[in-house]
N, C-alpha and C positions, 0 to 999 in steps of 0.2 A: 530462291536460295539465299539472296542477299538479306532477306528479312530475318534469317536465322543467325546472322553474324552478330556476335556479342563483343562489346568492347574488351572485356577481359580476355577473350580468345585472341583478339587482334594484338593486344599488348603482350600476351604470352609469346606470340609468334615473333614480335619485334625483339623480345629478349632472347628467345631461342636462336634467332637468325643473326643476332648482334647487329641489327639494323640501326642506322643513326636517326631515321625519320619515318613517320607513318603519315601518309596523305589520304584523307577521306574527302572525296569530291563527287558531287552528283554527276552521273553519266559515265563514270569509269569504275572498275573494281578498286578496292583498297590497294594502295601502292606503297611498297617499302623501298627506302633508299638504303642500299647496302654497298659499302666501299665506294660511295659516290655515284653509283648507277641505280636507275629506277627499275623496280621489279614488281609489275602488277600481279596480284593474286589471281589464281584460276577460279574466279567466281563471277556471278552476274554483276553488271554495273550497278552502282549504288543509286537508289531512288531518293527523292527529297525526304520522304518519311524515314528512310534509313539513316541519313546523316543527322536528321533532327533527333531521332531516338538515341543514336550513339552519343550525340552532343549532350543530351540530358543525363546520360549515365555518368558523366564526369564533371558537369558544370553546375555550380551552386547558383542560388537565386540572385546573389549580388552580381556575379559575372554574366548571368543570363540577361539581367536587366541592362547591363552595360552593352552587350553585343546588340541588343535590340534598339538601344538608344543611339549608339555611335557607330555601329557596324562591325565592331570587333572587340576582342578582349584577350589578354594574356595572363596565364597563371601557371603555377607549379602543381604537379599532380603525382602522388605516390602510388605505385602499383604493388600491392602486397609488401613484402620485404625485398622485392626483387629489383626494382628500378624506380627512378624518378624521371618525370617528363616535364619539359617546358611546352606548354600547350598554347596554341593560337587558334581561337575560334573566330570565324569571320562570316560575313554575309557576302554572297556572290551570286549574281543573277537571281536574286530574291530567294536563294536557298542558303542553307548552312554548309560551311566547309570547315574542316579541322586539319591542322598540321601539328603533329606531336614529335618533338625531338627528344630522344633518349639521352639522359645525362649519365655519363659513365659512372658506375658505382665505385670504381677503384680509382683513387687518386694516384697519379704517377709521380715518379721521381723526375727531377729535371733531366737526368740522363736518359730516362725512358722517353721523355718528350722530345729530346734531341738538342737540348740547350747545353752550351759549354759550361764547365764548372765555375767560371768567373761570374756567371749570372747569380750564383748563390750569394756572393758577397753583397749584392744589392739588397738582399733581404735583411741584412744586419746594419744598414745605414740608419743613422739616427733621425734623418729627416730627408725630405725631397720628394720628387714626383717621378714615378716609374710608369711608363705607358706601354700597354700591350695592344697592338693594333692589327688590323687585317679585315678582310671582307667577312660578311656573315657566314657562319659555318666553318671558320678557319681554325677553331679550337681555342679562341682567346679565353673563354670562360674556364676551360679545363686547365690551361696554363696558369691563370690567376688563382684558381682554387688550389692547385698544387703548391703554388708559392705560399699562399696563406696557411696551408697545412704544415709546411716546413717551419714557418714562423711560430705557429701554434704549438708545434712539437719541441722546438729548440729555444724559443725566446720566452722570457718572463715579462709579458706586457698585456695591454688591453687592445684587442682588435675589434673595430667596428666595420661591418660590411653593410652597404646600401645597394640593394639589388631589385630588379624588376623582371621576372619574379625571382624569389629565392630558388636557387637550383641545387647547389651542394649544401647539405646540412653539416656543419662542423660541431664536434663535441668540444667542450672545454678540455684543454690539456695542460701544458705548462702555462699557457696564456688563458685569459678570460676572453671569450668571443661573443660579441653582440651582433646579431643579424637582423636587419630591418628590411621589410619589404615595402617598396613604394606602392601606394594604393591600398595597402592593408594596415601597415604600422605608421606610415608617414605619407604626407600628400605628394611630395616631390623629392627628387634627388637634391636639389639646391637647399630645400628646407632641412632635409636630413643632415646635410653636410654642415650647415650653420649650427644646427643643434649639437652635432657630434663634437664640436670644439668645446662645448660645455660639459662633455661626458668623460673627460679624462682619458682620451684615446692616445695610444702610441702609434698605431697603424690603422689606416682607413682605406677600405676598398670601395671604390665607386664603380658600380656595375657598368655604367655607360655615361660618358660626358656628352650628352645629347643636346645641350643648349648653352647659351652664353652664361647664364647665371650659374649653372653647374660647373662650367670651366673656371669661372672666376672664383667660386667657392673652393674648388680643388686646389687651385694655385695658391690661394690664401692659406689654406690648411697646410700645404707643403712649406710655405714661407714661415709659418708660425711654429715650426718645430715638430711636425708630424711626418711620418713616412706614408705617402699616399700612392695607391695603385689605382689605375683607371684604364678604360678601354676607349678606343676611337675606331670608326670604320674608315681608316686610311691605310695606305700601303707605303712603307718607306719612311725613314726618319725625317728627311727634309720635308716631304709632303705633310707629315704629321705636325711639324712645327708651324709650317705655313697655314695649315688648316686652323690651328688654334689662334694664331695671330690674326688671320683674316676674319675670324668670327667676331672680333671686337670692332667698335667704331674706329674710324681712321685716327681720330685724335687720341685714342688710347693705345694704339698699336705699338708705339715706341716703348711705352711703359711696360706693356705685356712682354715684349722681347727682353727687356731688362729683367723682369721677374722670372721668365722661363730660363734665361741664361744662368740665373742664380739657383733655381730650384730643380731643374730637370736633371735627373740622374741617368736615365736610360730610356731608349725607345726600342722595344722588341716587336718587330713586325713579322707576321707569319702568314703563310698560305698552306692549305692542306690539299693533298691530291692522292689519288689511288696509287698503291704500290705496283710496281711492274714485276717484282721478283716473287711476291707471295701475296696471299689475301691480306687486306688491311689498307690503311692509309698512312702517309708519312708527311711530316711538316718540313717546309723550308723556311729559313729565318733570315731577316736582316736585323742585326744587333748593333746598336749605337750606344756606347758608354760615353757619357759627357766628360770630356777632357777640358783643360783650360783653353785649348785651341778651338774646340767645338763650341764652347760657351761664348768665345769671342765672335765666332761666325754667327751664332744666334743673335747676339746683342747687336751686331752690325748689319743684320738683315742679309747675310751672305749664305743663306741656307743651301744654295746650289753647289757650294763647295764642301758640304758635309760628306758626300759620298766618297770623295778622295781621301778624307781623313779616316773614314771607316775602312777603306782599302788598306791603309797602312797601320791599322790598329789591331792586327790579328793577335798579338801577344796579350792584349787586354780582353780577348774574347770577342772582338768585333768582327763582323762579316757582312758583306753585301748580299742582297737577295740573289743576285746572279751567280755569285761565287758559291752560295749554298745550293742553288739548283744544279750547277755544274757538277759539284761534288756528289750529289745524289745520283745524277745521271751516270757519272763515271763508275759509281758503285753498282750500277744496274738496278737501283731502287725505284727510279722513275723512267718514264718513256721520254724519247727525244721530243715528241709533240708537247707533252706537259711542260718540259723544261723551256721550250721556246715560247709557248703560249703565256706562261706566267712571268717571263723575264722582263726586267725593266728595259733592257737594251738587247733585244733578241739578235740583231745583226752582229753586234760586237761579240756576243756570246758564241754564236756560230763560227765567227772568224777566229776566235780564240781556240775553239775546238779543232778547227782545221789546221791551225798553226801547230797545235800540240801533236796532231797526227803526222805532220810533215817532219817534225823534229825528232820523231822516234827512229 
């Protein structure tokens, strides 16, 4: 039965079921991830020849060569006019495995994502660095693509995106938009960023700040009068700042703090979890907007005090992750277990919840 499975049929099922991911692994049937949970299909376990055949249906010669040379490759793949996927092909136990993530075709508004209206102001800043952070699968790419779409629709400028792979395709609107794919159009993120400064950009999107050179180039671009958006796999504003500073050699860290204190506009940290009230998923956020006080904390290396400034910055749209999780729980949108598991300070959050119950 497994030999009859075609990739087109599997991708159609992913679209029909609104699954976020498709896993193809030898020894188990195809598995869909729907609203965060894994759902194996009722079919025979995949054999090595099945995953190899399915892999060949979507992988070109260049990427096939790469997976055989280095053990894995990533690329974007369009399925008819219905969906785009981020594909990861890998070797495991001497067989091929495939993971395909569906890229939502509809770009959401900031309100639909769950971000406060003050975040939109960031999209109209003339320069600076805006970071969207969170673990893998937390919706960072969707948030950034939605932000770029707003800029593309409402601002008259040149947007350059550097991604690996290209996920959302943006059409020229009020802005001109140039999208470059690492590995296809340019060798690396850092090379693309350095080249971008000679291409008259107003806004630059860096798909991921994954090494020191890319971080340095992004900070330089923000310093030199460009609005730069980028992602990091961190959670929380303070940890994000520390992660960037710690990536640099010790003798450069003080200078990097000074640069970040001047260029950083905001850190938006997000986590994604299943909804408790209806099918779907919902995001919780920590939002830090750089104030003069926060800039001083970054410059002085006192990032441990940033959270308290976020707690008092509600009128500016700031919120801590724990406060966001608590609000979602009180609305019935998420379970108690998810709130506690994802909280920065679970015991304090539970204590606050208990105090709220006693005061009623």
